[in-house]
Backbone as CSV, one residue per row, in Angstrom:
resi,resn,N_x,N_y,N_z,CA_x,CA_y,CA_z,C_x,C_y,C_z
1,MET,32.927,18.849,-53.479,31.556,19.175,-53.083,30.891,18.004,-52.381
2,THR,31.122,16.827,-52.959,30.538,15.622,-52.369,31.091,15.389,-50.982
3,THR,32.392,15.623,-50.810,33.031,15.428,-49.504,32.460,16.393,-48.482
4,LYS,32.269,17.660,-48.870,31.711,18.657,-47.965,30.295,18.295,-47.560
5,SER,29.512,17.802,-48.510,28.121,17.417,-48.221,28.065,16.254,-47.248
6,THR,28.987,15.319,-47.453,29.030,14.148,-46.568,29.379,14.552,-45.149
7,VAL,30.383,15.458,-45.045,30.797,15.938,-43.728,29.653,16.681,-43.050
8,LEU,28.952,17.536,-43.814,27.836,18.295,-43.266,26.714,17.375,-42.803
9,LEU,26.398,16.379,-43.629,25.334,15.432,-43.288,25.692,14.639,-42.044
10,THR,26.950,14.213,-41.948,27.407,13.461,-40.773,27.302,14.314,-39.522
11,GLY,27.671,15.604,-39.672,27.590,16.516,-38.531,26.167,16.716,-38.071
12,LEU,25.236,16.838,-39.014,23.820,17.021,-38.664,23.262,15.796,-37.953
13,ILE,23.640,14.620,-38.440,23.179,13.376,-37.814,23.710,13.281,-36.385
14,PHE,25.002,13.631,-36.216,25.615,13.572,-34.887,24.934,14.558,-33.935
15,PHE,24.685,15.783,-34.417,24.038,16.810,-33.605,22.614,16.390,-33.240
16,SER,21.920,15.776,-34.206,20.549,15.307,-33.960,20.523,14.216,-32.913
17,SER,21.526,13.334,-32.953,21.567,12.239,-31.977,21.801,12.759,-30.573
18,ILE,22.576,13.865,-30.457,22.813,14.465,-29.146,21.521,15.045,-28.591
19,LEU,20.787,15.748,-29.466,19.530,16.364,-29.039,18.505,15.336,-28.628
20,SER,18.485,14.193,-29.337,17.453,13.183,-29.079,17.822,12.229,-27.954
21,ALA,19.064,12.271,-27.486,19.495,11.350,-26.431,18.738,11.632,-25.134
22,GLN,18.386,10.595,-24.456,17.661,10.732,-23.207,18.637,10.972,-22.061
23,VAL,18.288,11.929,-21.215,19.110,12.217,-20.046,18.733,11.240,-18.936
24,LYS,19.689,10.481,-18.479,19.423,9.527,-17.402,19.484,10.242,-16.059
25,ARG,18.595,9.827,-15.171,18.501,10.475,-13.865,18.554,9.433,-12.753
26,ALA,19.125,9.846,-11.641,19.126,8.990,-10.445,17.853,9.285,-9.656
27,ILE,16.931,8.347,-9.688,15.656,8.531,-8.978,15.794,7.945,-7.572
28,ILE,16.563,8.632,-6.762,16.775,8.203,-5.374,16.229,9.291,-4.460
29,PRO,15.197,9.013,-3.688,14.601,10.034,-2.823,15.616,10.653,-1.871
30,VAL,15.493,11.948,-1.712,16.363,12.678,-0.788,15.496,13.356,0.269
31,LEU,15.729,13.028,1.519,14.995,13.621,2.623,15.984,14.201,3.626
32,THR,15.716,15.423,4.047,16.607,16.123,4.966,16.007,16.138,6.372
33,PRO,16.808,15.845,7.394,16.299,15.897,8.767,15.610,17.217,9.070
34,GLY,14.446,17.108,9.690,13.656,18.283,10.018,12.531,18.550,9.036
35,GLU,12.641,18.027,7.814,11.584,18.228,6.826,10.335,17.433,7.209
36,GLN,9.176,17.933,6.772,7.912,17.254,7.045,7.121,17.074,5.746
37,TYR,6.405,15.972,5.687,5.610,15.631,4.508,4.249,15.110,4.944
38,ILE,3.283,15.213,4.032,1.988,14.568,4.218,1.956,13.365,3.291
39,PHE,1.754,12.182,3.844,1.682,10.950,3.058,0.306,10.344,3.241
40,LYS,-0.389,10.111,2.118,-1.732,9.554,2.162,-1.765,8.221,1.427
41,ASN,-2.285,7.218,2.095,-2.451,5.884,1.506,-3.927,5.512,1.488
42,THR,-4.411,5.082,0.331,-5.801,4.633,0.198,-5.815,3.242,-0.414
43,THR,-6.467,2.306,0.252,-6.611,0.953,-0.266,-8.095,0.668,-0.489
44,ILE,-8.441,0.331,-1.729,-9.828,0.033,-2.091,-9.908,-1.437,-2.480
45,SER,-10.770,-2.170,-1.814,-10.904,-3.601,-2.078,-12.324,-3.936,-2.507
46,ASP,-12.433,-4.552,-3.683,-13.715,-5.096,-4.138,-13.673,-6.599,-3.925
47,ILE,-14.560,-7.081,-3.064,-14.567,-8.490,-2.685,-15.728,-9.187,-3.384
48,HIS,-15.399,-10.272,-4.102,-16.399,-11.027,-4.853,-16.635,-12.379,-4.194
49,ASP,-17.870,-12.722,-3.991,-18.254,-14.045,-3.489,-18.982,-14.796,-4.592
50,ASP,-18.473,-15.991,-4.919,-19.061,-16.813,-5.979,-19.234,-16.028,-7.272
51,GLY,-18.220,-15.206,-7.593,-18.222,-14.474,-8.845,-19.022,-13.189,-8.851
52,VAL,-19.635,-12.836,-7.727,-20.463,-11.635,-7.652,-19.837,-10.643,-6.676
53,ARG,-19.719,-9.381,-7.104,-19.167,-8.347,-6.232,-20.087,-8.152,-5.040
54,ALA,-19.574,-8.430,-3.836,-20.420,-8.454,-2.650,-20.072,-7.387,-1.623
55,ILE,-18.809,-7.048,-1.509,-18.367,-6.092,-0.481,-17.401,-5.093,-1.093
56,ASN,-17.558,-3.836,-0.739,-16.608,-2.804,-1.131,-16.018,-2.183,0.128
57,GLN,-14.702,-2.178,0.204,-14.018,-1.614,1.358,-13.041,-0.536,0.912
58,SER,-12.941,0.517,1.690,-11.907,1.515,1.450,-11.324,1.935,2.795
59,PHE,-10.019,2.072,2.822,-9.330,2.481,4.036,-8.307,3.525,3.636
60,SER,-8.523,4.754,4.060,-7.640,5.850,3.705,-7.036,6.455,4.963
61,THR,-5.721,6.590,4.968,-5.017,7.146,6.116,-4.028,8.203,5.663
62,SER,-3.996,9.319,6.357,-2.990,10.363,6.112,-2.105,10.488,7.340
63,TRP,-0.797,10.496,7.094,0.174,10.673,8.175,1.012,11.917,7.926
64,VAL,1.418,12.571,8.985,2.456,13.588,8.903,3.784,12.877,9.116
65,LEU,4.685,12.994,8.157,5.997,12.366,8.255,7.046,13.418,8.605
66,ARG,7.782,13.171,9.662,8.876,14.074,10.038,10.188,13.310,9.964
67,VAL,11.117,13.822,9.172,12.407,13.168,8.992,13.260,13.420,10.232
68,VAL,13.589,12.354,10.943,14.356,12.471,12.181,15.856,12.508,11.899
69,GLY,16.304,11.598,11.023,17.733,11.509,10.728,18.087,10.078,10.377
70,LYS,19.354,9.693,10.626,19.795,8.342,10.321,20.326,7.657,11.569
71,THR,20.144,6.344,11.593,20.663,5.557,12.699,22.151,5.298,12.483
72,ALA,22.795,4.679,13.469,24.220,4.348,13.353,24.467,3.361,12.215
73,GLN,23.421,2.606,11.845,23.537,1.626,10.758,23.229,2.243,9.395
74,GLY,22.947,3.532,9.356,22.682,4.204,8.085,21.240,4.139,7.622
75,LYS,20.336,3.689,8.474,18.925,3.630,8.104,18.270,4.983,8.337
76,LEU,17.469,5.407,7.377,16.725,6.649,7.520,15.596,6.437,8.520
77,MET,15.430,7.363,9.447,14.426,7.235,10.490,13.377,8.334,10.314
78,ILE,12.116,7.921,10.196,11.007,8.849,9.980,9.946,8.631,11.050
79,ARG,9.468,9.715,11.612,8.397,9.665,12.609,7.086,9.955,11.898
80,ALA,6.142,9.022,11.981,4.848,9.148,11.305,3.744,9.325,12.337
81,THR,2.881,10.311,12.123,1.790,10.610,13.055,0.461,10.568,12.331
82,TYR,-0.508,9.842,12.915,-1.840,9.743,12.312,-2.506,11.108,12.289
83,MET,-2.848,11.571,11.088,-3.504,12.863,10.926,-4.986,12.698,10.563
84,LYS,-5.280,11.759,9.627,-6.658,11.497,9.219,-6.858,10.006,9.009
85,ILE,-8.069,9.535,9.314,-8.440,8.142,9.080,-9.849,8.130,8.496
86,ASN,-10.007,7.415,7.397,-11.337,7.265,6.803,-11.507,5.813,6.372
87,GLN,-12.369,5.098,7.074,-12.592,3.676,6.822,-14.062,3.453,6.487
88,ARG,-14.306,2.644,5.456,-15.694,2.413,5.036,-15.842,0.999,4.469
89,THR,-16.845,0.261,4.947,-17.158,-1.066,4.430,-18.651,-1.156,4.143
90,GLU,-18.983,-1.488,2.898,-20.395,-1.619,2.516,-20.655,-3.013,1.963
91,HIS,-21.659,-3.694,2.536,-22.124,-4.978,2.011,-23.191,-4.663,0.962
92,LEU,-22.890,-4.970,-0.294,-23.708,-4.490,-1.394,-25.084,-5.136,-1.469
93,PHE,-25.260,-6.302,-0.876,-26.570,-6.962,-0.898,-27.486,-6.428,0.205
94,THR,-26.937,-6.283,1.402,-27.747,-5.844,2.546,-27.651,-4.336,2.770
95,HIS,-26.643,-3.709,2.163,-26.372,-2.270,2.330,-25.969,-1.916,3.765
96,ASP,-25.504,-2.909,4.519,-24.941,-2.628,5.840,-23.683,-1.787,5.662
97,LEU,-23.560,-0.740,6.474,-22.474,0.210,6.312,-21.771,0.428,7.643
98,THR,-20.453,0.181,7.649,-19.666,0.427,8.852,-18.442,1.254,8.481
99,GLY,-17.930,2.005,9.461,-16.735,2.775,9.180,-16.462,3.866,10.192
100,PHE,-15.466,4.683,9.853,-15.082,5.816,10.701,-14.524,6.914,9.815
101,ASN,-14.928,8.148,10.073,-14.467,9.309,9.323,-13.920,10.331,10.317
102,SER,-12.615,10.573,10.276,-12.013,11.482,11.252,-12.405,12.944,11.027
103,ASP,-13.031,13.246,9.889,-13.553,14.601,9.673,-14.941,14.777,10.275
104,ASP,-15.578,13.656,10.610,-16.909,13.674,11.232,-17.029,12.406,12.068
105,PHE,-16.579,12.472,13.323,-16.454,11.283,14.165,-17.720,10.434,14.225
106,LYS,-18.887,11.047,14.224,-20.131,10.310,14.442,-20.894,9.991,13.158
107,GLU,-20.274,10.226,11.995,-20.987,10.029,10.726,-21.599,8.639,10.619
108,PHE,-20.792,7.609,10.808,-21.287,6.247,10.620,-22.150,5.787,11.794
109,VAL,-21.880,6.305,12.974,-22.723,5.969,14.137,-24.131,6.466,13.895
110,VAL,-24.270,7.689,13.414,-25.592,8.271,13.147,-26.304,7.515,12.035
111,LYS,-25.561,7.041,11.039,-26.164,6.341,9.908,-26.501,4.885,10.220
112,SER,-26.095,4.392,11.376,-26.285,2.977,11.713,-27.756,2.590,11.716
113,VAL,-28.047,1.458,11.099,-29.404,0.915,11.085,-29.401,-0.348,11.948
114,GLY,-29.954,-0.256,13.150,-29.989,-1.400,14.048,-28.891,-1.342,15.092
115,ASP,-29.102,-2.075,16.185,-28.179,-2.048,17.325,-26.807,-2.629,16.992
116,GLU,-26.791,-3.694,16.185,-25.521,-4.354,15.880,-24.583,-3.421,15.118
117,LEU,-25.107,-2.756,14.087,-24.281,-1.831,13.321,-23.880,-0.624,14.171
118,HIS,-24.790,-0.185,15.023,-24.487,0.941,15.899,-23.311,0.606,16.813
119,THR,-23.318,-0.613,17.361,-22.227,-1.047,18.237,-20.898,-1.102,17.490
120,LYS,-20.919,-1.687,16.280,-19.690,-1.793,15.488,-19.136,-0.412,15.135
121,ASN,-20.019,0.479,14.716,-19.565,1.810,14.316,-19.070,2.626,15.505
122,ASP,-19.677,2.403,16.670,-19.217,3.109,17.858,-17.844,2.584,18.284
123,GLN,-17.614,1.279,18.085,-16.294,0.716,18.372,-15.234,1.334,17.451
124,LEU,-15.561,1.432,16.161,-14.624,2.017,15.205,-14.374,3.493,15.510
125,ARG,-15.408,4.185,15.972,-15.243,5.593,16.350,-14.261,5.728,17.504
126,LYS,-14.447,4.922,18.536,-13.567,4.990,19.703,-12.128,4.631,19.340
127,LEU,-11.980,3.609,18.494,-10.637,3.196,18.066,-9.978,4.313,17.262
128,GLY,-10.714,4.864,16.298,-10.166,5.919,15.456,-9.748,7.134,16.258
129,GLU,-10.587,7.538,17.190,-10.256,8.679,18.039,-8.987,8.404,18.838
130,GLY,-8.837,7.157,19.272,-7.657,6.794,20.064,-6.374,6.736,19.247
131,MET,-6.494,6.590,17.910,-5.311,6.503,17.047,-4.836,7.874,16.565
132,LEU,-5.757,8.798,16.384,-5.405,10.110,15.847,-4.390,10.834,16.736
133,GLY,-3.400,11.397,16.107,-2.373,12.127,16.843,-1.273,11.252,17.412
134,LYS,-1.419,9.925,17.288,-0.408,9.006,17.822,0.653,8.734,16.750
135,SER,1.855,8.388,17.199,2.992,8.278,16.276,3.668,6.912,16.350
136,PHE,4.384,6.598,15.280,5.234,5.402,15.212,6.444,5.753,14.365
137,THR,7.397,4.827,14.255,8.656,5.121,13.566,8.873,4.157,12.401
138,VAL,9.327,4.734,11.281,9.614,3.964,10.068,11.120,4.009,9.808
139,TYR,11.721,2.836,9.579,13.158,2.745,9.296,13.344,2.280,7.854
140,ILE,14.102,3.060,7.068,14.278,2.775,5.647,15.748,2.530,5.333
141,ASN,16.014,1.428,4.638,17.383,1.089,4.256,17.887,2.028,3.160
142,PRO,19.221,2.073,2.936,19.779,2.937,1.885,19.207,2.663,0.495
143,ASP,18.728,1.423,0.234,18.142,1.107,-1.072,16.654,1.453,-1.126
144,TRP,16.177,2.102,-0.083,14.794,2.570,0.032,13.760,1.451,0.137
145,ARG,14.168,0.306,0.615,13.203,-0.702,1.049,12.997,-0.484,2.547
146,VAL,11.744,-0.516,2.958,11.428,-0.245,4.365,11.788,-1.456,5.199
147,ASP,12.732,-1.268,6.100,13.274,-2.373,6.889,12.372,-2.739,8.068
148,GLU,11.825,-1.718,8.734,11.103,-1.999,9.978,10.195,-0.831,10.339
149,VAL,9.085,-1.165,10.985,8.204,-0.166,11.587,8.018,-0.551,13.042
150,THR,8.154,0.409,13.940,7.946,0.146,15.364,6.944,1.145,15.937
151,GLY,6.219,0.709,16.942,5.324,1.609,17.646,3.858,1.479,17.309
152,VAL,3.527,0.844,16.166,2.112,0.697,15.799,1.401,-0.235,16.768
153,ASP,2.030,-1.365,17.070,1.420,-2.324,18.000,1.104,-1.661,19.336
154,SER,2.025,-0.853,19.821,1.832,-0.195,21.117,0.686,0.807,21.082
155,LEU,0.635,1.617,20.019,-0.427,2.635,19.976,-1.800,1.996,19.792
156,ILE,-1.859,0.850,19.085,-3.132,0.144,18.933,-3.574,-0.420,20.281
157,ASN,-2.649,-0.995,21.032,-3.000,-1.517,22.356,-3.522,-0.412,23.272
158,ILE,-2.888,0.753,23.222,-3.327,1.876,24.054,-4.723,2.338,23.622
159,ALA,-4.938,2.404,22.304,-6.249,2.828,21.794,-7.333,1.836,22.181
160,LEU,-7.036,0.548,22.113,-8.011,-0.482,22.490,-8.321,-0.414,23.983
161,ASP,-7.296,-0.234,24.793,-7.515,-0.120,26.237,-8.358,1.105,26.572
162,GLY,-8.164,2.167,25.810,-8.905,3.390,26.058,-10.370,3.312,25.699
163,MET,-10.773,2.278,24.973,-12.176,2.124,24.602,-13.029,1.720,25.805
164,GLU,-12.398,1.071,26.786,-13.067,0.668,28.023,-14.340,-0.145,27.757
165,GLU,-14.206,-1.126,26.869,-15.331,-2.017,26.574,-15.595,-2.913,27.782
166,GLN,-16.844,-2.914,28.264,-17.206,-3.677,29.460,-17.332,-5.166,29.182
167,ASN,-17.808,-5.510,28.008,-17.980,-6.917,27.644,-16.628,-7.462,27.185
168,GLN,-16.027,-8.324,27.988,-14.687,-8.814,27.696,-14.626,-9.648,26.416
169,ALA,-15.671,-10.420,26.147,-15.704,-11.237,24.935,-15.717,-10.347,23.696
170,VAL,-16.502,-9.283,23.760,-16.575,-8.337,22.646,-15.241,-7.614,22.481
171,ALA,-14.647,-7.215,23.609,-13.364,-6.513,23.575,-12.266,-7.387,22.970
172,GLN,-12.243,-8.663,23.346,-11.228,-9.576,22.833,-11.403,-9.823,21.341
173,SER,-12.652,-9.989,20.905,-12.931,-10.239,19.490,-12.554,-9.034,18.632
174,PHE,-12.960,-7.845,19.075,-12.648,-6.624,18.327,-11.147,-6.357,18.343
175,GLY,-10.516,-6.587,19.482,-9.077,-6.376,19.595,-8.289,-7.309,18.687
176,LYS,-8.698,-8.553,18.622,-8.008,-9.527,17.772,-8.113,-9.136,16.307
177,ALA,-9.313,-8.733,15.873,-9.520,-8.333,14.483,-8.698,-7.094,14.141
178,THR,-8.655,-6.155,15.070,-7.918,-4.908,14.837,-6.421,-5.157,14.751
179,ARG,-5.888,-5.926,15.696,-4.441,-6.202,15.706,-4.017,-6.999,14.477
180,GLY,-4.944,-7.749,13.899,-4.621,-8.544,12.714,-4.485,-7.705,11.452
181,THR,-5.076,-6.520,11.435,-5.047,-5.683,10.237,-4.213,-4.412,10.398
182,VAL,-4.078,-3.927,11.622,-3.280,-2.715,11.875,-2.178,-3.077,12.862
183,ASN,-0.987,-3.309,12.331,0.146,-3.692,13.174,1.441,-3.244,12.506
184,ASN,2.546,-3.450,13.187,3.849,-3.007,12.664,4.119,-3.543,11.260
185,GLU,3.881,-4.829,11.041,4.213,-5.446,9.762,3.309,-4.958,8.638
186,GLU,2.008,-4.829,8.894,1.091,-4.369,7.846,1.385,-2.917,7.450
187,ILE,1.720,-2.079,8.412,2.060,-0.695,8.093,3.406,-0.639,7.370
188,ARG,4.330,-1.521,7.727,5.609,-1.591,7.005,5.370,-1.891,5.526
189,LYS,4.444,-2.802,5.251,4.141,-3.163,3.860,3.603,-1.969,3.079
190,ILE,2.803,-1.137,3.739,2.251,0.045,3.066,3.368,0.985,2.629
191,PHE,4.285,1.286,3.547,5.374,2.205,3.226,6.355,1.572,2.245
192,ASP,6.633,0.304,2.402,7.556,-0.381,1.496,6.983,-0.409,0.085
193,GLY,5.690,-0.663,-0.033,5.053,-0.685,-1.342,5.076,0.670,-2.016
194,ALA,4.957,1.719,-1.224,4.933,3.074,-1.785,6.265,3.456,-2.423
195,PHE,7.370,2.922,-1.891,8.690,3.307,-2.392,9.406,2.180,-3.129
196,SER,8.685,1.143,-3.491,9.323,-0.003,-4.149,9.782,0.310,-5.565
197,TYR,9.378,1.458,-6.121,9.746,1.821,-7.486,11.212,2.225,-7.632
198,VAL,11.892,2.584,-6.550,13.221,3.198,-6.630,14.206,2.280,-7.364
199,PRO,14.755,2.728,-8.512,15.698,1.892,-9.280,17.106,1.957,-8.694
200,GLU,17.902,0.943,-8.992,19.269,0.902,-8.482,20.209,1.762,-9.315
201,GLU,19.845,2.023,-10.577,20.700,2.797,-11.466,19.941,3.984,-12.032
202,GLU,20.670,4.888,-12.694,20.034,6.016,-13.347,19.149,5.521,-14.491
203,VAL,18.042,6.207,-14.723,17.094,5.762,-15.754,16.629,6.940,-16.599
204,ALA,16.142,6.609,-17.804,15.556,7.581,-18.720,14.331,6.930,-19.353
205,VAL,13.623,7.688,-20.180,12.421,7.173,-20.839,12.766,5.904,-21.620
206,GLY,11.991,4.852,-21.405,12.211,3.582,-22.080,12.961,2.564,-21.252
207,ASP,13.677,3.016,-20.216,14.425,2.090,-19.364,13.486,1.282,-18.481
208,LYS,13.890,0.057,-18.199,13.071,-0.796,-17.331,13.951,-1.517,-16.329
209,TRP,13.339,-1.932,-15.229,14.024,-2.694,-14.198,12.996,-3.584,-13.498
210,TYR,13.489,-4.542,-12.744,12.615,-5.531,-12.110,12.882,-5.609,-10.615
211,LYS,11.833,-5.920,-9.882,11.980,-6.112,-8.437,11.048,-7.223,-7.970
212,ASP,11.538,-7.987,-7.010,10.691,-8.995,-6.373,9.838,-8.296,-5.330
213,ASP,8.534,-8.447,-5.479,7.611,-7.734,-4.612,6.592,-8.722,-4.071
214,ASN,5.554,-8.199,-3.428,4.529,-9.061,-2.850,3.140,-8.632,-3.284
215,HIS,2.381,-9.591,-3.755,0.942,-9.438,-3.926,0.338,-9.903,-2.607
216,HIS,-0.928,-9.538,-2.337,-1.460,-9.917,-1.026,-1.709,-11.415,-0.881
217,VAL,-1.501,-12.192,-1.967,-1.634,-13.648,-1.822,-0.343,-14.392,-2.162
218,GLY,0.725,-13.650,-2.487,1.959,-14.356,-2.784,3.021,-13.473,-3.416
219,PRO,4.216,-14.042,-3.678,5.322,-13.281,-4.263,5.037,-12.906,-5.711
220,LEU,5.659,-11.805,-6.135,5.405,-11.281,-7.466,6.687,-10.646,-7.998
221,ARG,6.949,-10.800,-9.284,8.078,-10.107,-9.913,7.506,-8.960,-10.729
222,ALA,7.795,-7.739,-10.273,7.215,-6.564,-10.909,8.206,-5.922,-11.882
223,GLU,7.674,-5.482,-13.024,8.479,-4.766,-14.015,8.138,-3.285,-13.954
224,TYR,9.169,-2.444,-13.907,8.990,-0.997,-13.909,9.599,-0.452,-15.194
225,ILE,8.903,0.459,-15.864,9.414,1.066,-17.087,9.054,2.546,-17.119
226,VAL,10.036,3.387,-17.463,9.796,4.825,-17.540,9.037,5.125,-18.823
227,LYS,7.823,5.634,-18.696,6.977,5.905,-19.860,7.165,7.314,-20.399
228,SER,7.365,8.298,-19.504,7.506,9.675,-19.978,8.145,10.535,-18.902
229,GLU,8.629,11.706,-19.350,9.161,12.705,-18.425,8.758,14.076,-18.945
230,GLU,8.087,14.845,-18.100,7.605,16.158,-18.523,7.375,17.030,-17.298
231,ALA,7.809,18.296,-17.398,7.595,19.280,-16.332,8.056,18.769,-14.969
232,ASN,9.265,18.191,-14.946,9.883,17.691,-13.709,9.154,16.502,-13.092
233,GLU,8.285,15.858,-13.867,7.602,14.656,-13.400,7.932,13.482,-14.309
234,MET,8.244,12.363,-13.695,8.519,11.139,-14.437,7.406,10.133,-14.167
235,GLU,6.850,9.588,-15.240,5.780,8.596,-15.100,6.350,7.207,-15.322
236,ILE,6.133,6.350,-14.340,6.645,4.979,-14.372,5.472,4.010,-14.378
237,ALA,5.470,3.095,-15.331,4.438,2.057,-15.374,4.960,0.820,-14.650
238,VAL,4.098,0.203,-13.863,4.459,-1.038,-13.181,3.483,-2.123,-13.603
239,SER,4.001,-3.316,-13.846,3.145,-4.428,-14.241,3.835,-5.728,-13.872
240,SER,3.108,-6.808,-14.003,3.701,-8.117,-13.729,3.076,-9.154,-14.639
241,ALA,3.806,-10.223,-14.828,3.219,-11.384,-15.486,2.262,-12.044,-14.492
242,THR,1.405,-12.878,-14.979,0.459,-13.569,-14.103,1.175,-14.643,-13.288
243,SER,0.937,-14.643,-11.986,1.492,-15.670,-11.096,0.371,-16.563,-10.587
244,ILE,0.754,-17.696,-10.046,-0.230,-18.690,-9.600,-0.042,-19.010,-8.127
245,ASN,-1.145,-19.029,-7.390,-1.146,-19.542,-6.024,-1.878,-20.882,-6.068
246,ASN,-1.113,-21.970,-6.030,-1.713,-23.295,-6.158,-2.537,-23.710,-4.947
247,ASP,-2.237,-23.118,-3.783,-2.974,-23.482,-2.574,-4.444,-23.099,-2.676
248,ILE,-4.714,-21.940,-3.293,-6.109,-21.516,-3.432,-6.567,-21.535,-4.886
249,GLN,-5.700,-22.098,-5.761,-6.038,-22.220,-7.178,-6.491,-20.884,-7.777
250,ALA,-5.657,-19.870,-7.594,-5.977,-18.548,-8.134,-4.755,-17.965,-8.825
251,SER,-4.989,-17.177,-9.869,-3.919,-16.443,-10.531,-4.016,-14.973,-10.138
252,TYR,-2.887,-14.281,-10.141,-2.903,-12.893,-9.707,-1.855,-12.091,-10.472
253,SER,-2.084,-10.777,-10.579,-1.181,-9.914,-11.341,-1.285,-8.476,-10.844
254,ARG,-0.436,-7.605,-11.398,-0.379,-6.206,-10.952,-0.211,-5.284,-12.156
255,LYS,-0.841,-4.100,-12.062,-0.703,-3.100,-13.119,-1.002,-1.725,-12.545
256,GLY,-0.200,-0.718,-12.914,-0.473,0.612,-12.401,0.513,1.644,-12.888
257,THR,0.406,2.850,-12.336,1.243,3.979,-12.732,1.762,4.698,-11.494
258,ILE,3.020,5.108,-11.543,3.669,5.823,-10.453,4.272,7.109,-11.023
259,THR,4.030,8.230,-10.363,4.601,9.504,-10.796,5.537,10.021,-9.714
260,VAL,6.778,10.357,-10.125,7.771,10.817,-9.158,8.319,12.183,-9.584
261,ASP,8.862,12.901,-8.625,9.509,14.185,-8.864,10.947,13.911,-9.296
262,VAL,11.324,14.348,-10.503,12.660,14.028,-10.998,13.756,14.768,-10.242
263,LYS,13.421,15.869,-9.575,14.421,16.626,-8.830,14.749,15.970,-7.492
264,THR,13.728,15.469,-6.815,13.928,14.892,-5.478,13.873,13.369,-5.471
265,GLY,13.332,12.764,-6.546,13.169,11.321,-6.582,12.018,10.821,-5.744
266,LEU,11.264,11.746,-5.145,10.182,11.363,-4.241,8.890,11.039,-4.985
267,LEU,8.129,10.155,-4.416,6.809,9.824,-4.915,5.911,11.055,-4.874
268,LEU,5.171,11.285,-5.955,4.140,12.318,-5.976,2.759,11.682,-5.832
269,ARG,2.514,10.662,-6.647,1.232,9.948,-6.587,1.377,8.617,-7.324
270,SER,0.530,7.682,-6.961,0.550,6.378,-7.625,-0.806,5.712,-7.501
271,SER,-1.085,4.826,-8.440,-2.306,4.017,-8.400,-1.958,2.655,-8.990
272,VAL,-2.002,1.625,-8.155,-1.592,0.284,-8.567,-2.695,-0.719,-8.208
273,LYS,-3.094,-1.496,-9.196,-4.194,-2.456,-9.015,-3.661,-3.880,-8.976
274,ASP,-4.017,-4.596,-7.927,-3.717,-6.023,-7.803,-4.979,-6.811,-8.107
275,ASP,-4.893,-7.677,-9.094,-6.066,-8.438,-9.535,-5.865,-9.910,-9.202
276,MET,-6.941,-10.593,-8.881,-6.875,-12.021,-8.593,-8.046,-12.722,-9.263
277,LYS,-7.777,-13.824,-9.936,-8.821,-14.546,-10.670,-8.766,-16.038,-10.334
278,PRO,-9.899,-16.711,-10.369,-9.920,-18.146,-10.049,-9.352,-18.994,-11.172
279,ARG,-8.761,-20.129,-10.800,-8.290,-21.103,-11.779,-9.139,-22.358,-11.755
280,ALA,-10.058,-22.428,-10.807,-10.915,-23.616,-10.699,-12.241,-23.203,-10.077
281,GLY,-13.215,-24.075,-10.183,-14.557,-23.740,-9.715,-14.722,-23.724,-8.214
282,ASN,-13.685,-24.135,-7.454,-13.843,-24.192,-6.005,-13.528,-22.866,-5.321
283,ILE,-13.194,-21.816,-6.098,-12.897,-20.517,-5.518,-14.208,-19.799,-5.206
284,THR,-14.366,-19.357,-3.981,-15.599,-18.667,-3.597,-15.381,-17.188,-3.323
285,ARG,-14.162,-16.773,-3.009,-13.919,-15.367,-2.673,-12.680,-14.845,-3.410
286,LEU,-12.860,-13.720,-4.095,-11.772,-13.072,-4.807,-11.695,-11.616,-4.372
287,VAL,-10.490,-11.071,-4.410,-10.303,-9.682,-4.001,-9.544,-8.924,-5.090
288,VAL,-10.125,-7.841,-5.549,-9.446,-6.925,-6.460,-9.086,-5.693,-5.639
289,ARG,-7.803,-5.407,-5.538,-7.338,-4.353,-4.633,-6.592,-3.260,-5.390
290,THR,-6.976,-2.032,-5.154,-6.296,-0.882,-5.742,-5.684,-0.044,-4.627
291,VAL,-4.393,0.229,-4.745,-3.695,1.014,-3.736,-3.247,2.325,-4.367
292,LYS,-3.629,3.434,-3.708,-3.253,4.764,-4.186,-2.422,5.458,-3.097
293,ASN,-1.358,6.116,-3.521,-0.507,6.855,-2.591,-0.283,8.280,-3.106
294,GLU,-0.189,9.206,-2.167,0.124,10.598,-2.504,1.103,11.125,-1.453
295,MET,2.036,11.964,-1.904,2.994,12.539,-0.971,3.295,13.970,-1.366
296,GLN,3.314,14.860,-0.394,3.648,16.257,-0.652,4.358,16.852,0.546
297,LYS,5.205,17.829,0.257,5.935,18.470,1.347,4.997,19.380,2.112
298,LYS,5.120,19.346,3.446,4.237,20.151,4.290,4.732,21.586,4.366
């Protein structure tokens, strides 16, 4: 009797362990040539001067992504087209407001208080109109790190030329500022950041992996851990230890959540916050940045 009970108990324990075992999955995005997706990136920046929140910026862009195919080197090639642009900057002390809304081209122009703001908002309107519907190409390596983006520099130059600004000094100043923030490399960082979660091996709830990534002020080692899996969605937490930038005497870190489709491995949505704090009294400007991404099949 004792032997039978032992065998039965052992069998129950073994069966229970099978039921409780986590199924590991390969979270590698799969994209088929000809498929189209809507990808939306939103970056929100709270800028602090001398410890006081002074400026709030948000820049939201939606692209239509069309999967072209693969290059001879095995890189995935995606054609991205500007579908929507929404840019907003508010100075919290003066309440000066600048921006562009592709759902209402003249929104910020109409709201402008004074000639200077009117000029800035009209410039942003002309630039935004010139960017909408224009395309560039994204090249992704087999490990899903974005290798290269081409075509952004060209479309920005065309959009700037199309503004036909008569004052050359104003045109040069606005053009320089624009090219410094919207270019091939900056757009590459957006796409690379969106897919940086992809693990090299199959994962299940509780598994973690690490990747060398970039904070906007320096290198960062990010930890990814699978927190849950439910209804074909996997939730991944991303975080980092605090790093130091000695040049500006500031510490910085990252924390957020990424949700992916377990069937396709594709990003569904994410929200990741990059924080920066002073290490000495000589710091006058700090930036807290939150990046949100969403992706859905068209």
